[in-house]
N, C-alpha and C positions, 0 to 999 in steps of 0.2 A: 481808369477801368477798374472796377472792383476785382479783387483777387478771387479766383475760382475756389469754392469751399472743398474741402477735403471729403471724399467719398468714404464714409464709414458703415460698415455692416456689423450689426450686433446679432449674436448667435441665439441668445435667450432673452426672455423678459427680464427687465431690471426694475428696481424701484421706480416709481412715477417721476419723483423729482430728478432722478439721473436721466432718465429717457427724455424729459422735457428739456433739460439743459443741453444734452447731446444734439437735440433737433434745433436748438437755438444757435448753436456754434457751427455745425457741420451738416453736410448733405448726408443725412443718416437714413439707413434702412433698419427699421426695428422689427423684431420678431413679434408676429401677431398672437402666437400662443406660447405656452410655457414648455413645449416639447423640445428636446435637443434636435439640431439640425442632422440630417442624414449626411453620410460621407459625400454623397452626390451634391447635396445643398452646400456643404462646406467647400467643396471644389469650385462650384459655381460662384460663391461669394469671393473666394480668394482670386478668382480671374477678373472680378470687376472693380474691387475695392482698393482704395489707397491704404485703408486701415481696417483690419479685422479685430472685433473685440469678442474673443471667445470666452468660455468659462472653463473650470477645471474638468467638466464632463465632456469636453470636446478634445479629441485626440488629433493633433496637428503633427503628423509624422513626415518622414522624408518623402513618402509617396505623395501626400497631399501637397507638400511644398514644392515638389517637382512639377505640379500643374498650376501653381500660382501665376498670376499675370504680371506683367512688367510694372504694373501700377502699384502692386502691393509692396509697401516699405515699412510697415509697422504693424506687429501683432501686439495689441494692448491687452494682455490677459486680465480678465476680472477675476482675480484670485491672487493669493500670495504664493502658492506652489506653481512651478512651472514644469512639473514632470509629465504633463500632458502635451508638451511642445518639444520637438527636437530642435533645441536651441542652437546646437552646433551647425546643423544644416541650414537653418534659417540664416545664420550669420554667414555661411558660405555664399548664400544667394543674395547678400546684401539686404536682408530683412531684419530689422530691429525688433527685439522683444522686450517687453516691460511687464512688471506685475504690480501687485499692490501689497507691499510688505508692512508689517507692523499695525495694521488697522484693527485686525482681529484678536490681537494678544489677550486683551482683558475678557473678551466675550468667551474665547475658548478656555481660558484659565477658570472662569467662573463655572463653565459646564464641567470641566474636569472634577472640580471640587464637589459638584452637584452629584456626579456619577460616583465618586468615592463615598460620599454620604449615603447615597442610595443603596450601594452594595453593602457597605459596613453596617448600617443601621437597618437594612432589610426593608426599605420603604415600599418598593414595588409589592413585595409579599403582603405587607400591611394593607396596601390599597386594595389588593386582589381579595382579601378577606372581607373587607368592607363592601366591596362592588358585588360579592357573592351573597352578602347578607348572612355571613357565617360568624360574625363576632358574637360572643357570648359574655363579654365583659372583661374587666381587667384581671389579670393573674400575675402573681409575682414571678413566674417562670415562663410566661408567654412572649413570643417574638423578641427573644433576647438577641440583640445585636452586639456591636463592640464599641468601645469609646475611642474617638480619634486621638485625644490627647496622649502623647507618650508613644504613639505608633511611629515606627520608622518608615518613611516614605522614600523610596528609591525612584529618582527621575532619571529616565533614559533620554538623554538630549537636553541640554541646559542652554538653549537659545532663549530668545524673547519669552516664548510661552512657557517653556521650563521654569525660568526665573520668576515669572509671574505667579505660577502655580506654587513655587517654593514660598514666595511672600504669603500667600493665602494660607498654606499649609502651617506656617510658624504661627499665624494668628490662631489656629486651631490647636496649638500646642504640640504639633507633630515634629519629629526629628527628621531633618532634611539630609538626604544623601544623593549623590549623583554620579552618573557615569557620562563622559562626553569626549569627543575626539580631542579636544583641547581642555587643559584645566583652566578654570576661571581665574581672573586676576585676584590676588590675595584680598584686596579690598571689597570685592564683590562676594567672595566666599564668606568674609567677615560679616557683611551686611545681612546676607542670607543665612548665616550660621549653618553652612552646608558643608558636608564631608564628601571629599572627592575619592572615588574608587577608580583606580587604573584598570582593574579587572572586573569586567561586567559579571563574569560568573561568581566572583566572590561577593559582589554587592547583592545580586538577586538572591542568593542563598540566605541572606541575613534580614531582608526586608519583609515588613508586614504588608505593604502596599507597593506595587509597581505602577508607575504612570509613564505612558510613552509619548514622547514629543520629538521624535527625530524624523527627517525627511525620508521620502522614499528614493532610495538609490540602490545600485547593484550591491553595495556593501551592507545595506540595511535589510534587504530582502530576508525574510525569516530570521532576522536577528534573534528574535525569541522562538527559537526552534524547539522541537521535541526534547532534545538533550537539555537545553537551558531552562525549559518549563519545569522539568523534573528536579531542578535544583530549588525551586520555590518551596517554602515552608507549607505544610498542609493547610495552615490557617491563613495563608497569605491571599491577597486579592490583586487583580491586575486590571488596569484601566487604560484605554486607548482611544485618544481623540486626535490622533495625527494622521497615520496612514495604515490602512488595513494590512498591506503586504508585509509589515514589520512582524507580525505575528502568524505562525503556522496555524491556521484556524482549526484545522482537523486535530492536530496535536492538542491545542488548547481545549477543544471539545472533549476529547479522550480524557484529558487531566481532571476537567470539572466533573464528568460523569463518573470517573473512578474515585472521586473524593481527594485526589492529590492537590487540588486547588480549591480554595474556600469559595470564591466567586469572582466574577469579572463584570465590568461595564464597558460596553463598546458603542462607540459613535461612528466608527468606520469598519469596513469589512474587506477581507482579502480580495473577494471576487465582486465587489461593488454591490449592486442590489441583490446579488444571488447569495443568500445566507444560509449556512448550514442549518437544515431544519432541525437538527437534534440540539442546537443552541436555544431555540424557542421553547423547547420542552422544559428547560431547567429553571427552578424557582430562584436560584442564587446568581442568575444572570440578568443584567439590565441592558436591553438593547434600544438604541436611539437611532432615528433616521437622519444621520449626518447633521445634527442640530448645534454643533459646537459654535459655529459662527452666526447662527441664525438670529441676529438682532436687527431691527430696522436701522437703528443708528450705525451699526457695523457696515451693513450693506450700502447704505448711502454714501459713508466715508470711503468705501472701496470705489464706488462710482466716481467720487471727487478725484480720487487718485488716477483712475483711468482718464478722466477729462483732462487733468493737468498733464499727464504723459503725452496725450494726443495734442494738446495745444501747444506745449513746448516743442514738439517735433514739428508742427505746423510752422512755428516761428523760426525754424532752422537750427534749433539747439538739441543737445542730447536730452532724451527724456530722463527725468530725475530718478526713475526706478527702472532703468535699463538693465537687463539681465545679460551676462556674458557667460560663456562655458566655464570660465575659471571660477566663478562664484558658486557653481554647483557641487 
């Protein structure tokens, strides 16, 4: 008798090759449109599935986990972060959680450097002039930005992405500094030519560019708060491609409007899609719609990790990317 295939529910549209392969391997229910599932739809899916494949936009909290059916045994998150899932409660209920780490490192690091370049060299301001038809020709003093080489880059969070940003920044001639929960091994520091700061306050006060690459945890919520943002030099810029909650967005907006911060580039926001409207008005602010990981190659590789986690689980083994509370 052929073995019954796992029932898999996917909460969002995924790249076509990923959806096709899921259909070949499992009894899969795909999303017909690219809107997030409602809480009621998520609850219904968790009652009927063996495996749920959510994305970072789906909040799987204790309340939803309490409604899960007896069949649900794996939540294979389509994303590296798992702060959208109550991992501890899932574990208590015997539900495994997996993610897709390491896939989007280079894509996010590339976008970080793009944001740094965009802010420091005032690229969006130049684009706006051209789109309005206001350009009157070259001038020695027009649209003066800054040179990246020689600038001090302070990286907040030196994990995979932080280190990838450091390598790119060194290629641009920037001086790399970092603050992290744990100091890197000496050989890694030497390779990156990176200077470690035990004190975040002391680091941010000396940097020309701050780039944020830490996860969203209770300890990192508003890590860049009003007090710490005031430590920045007036000509410093700040870039965030990690989690919006790390920056106090209202305090950041006040600092930018008051001339206390020279500029910023954001790909993530404290309140999701609800962005402080005053940020949109500032010419020295670059806002992107969470594009840091948005490459076709990266999204397909994420799907391949999801497939591997589910298939390994189906074969009776621990998913290679299983997440446990001690890892968070």
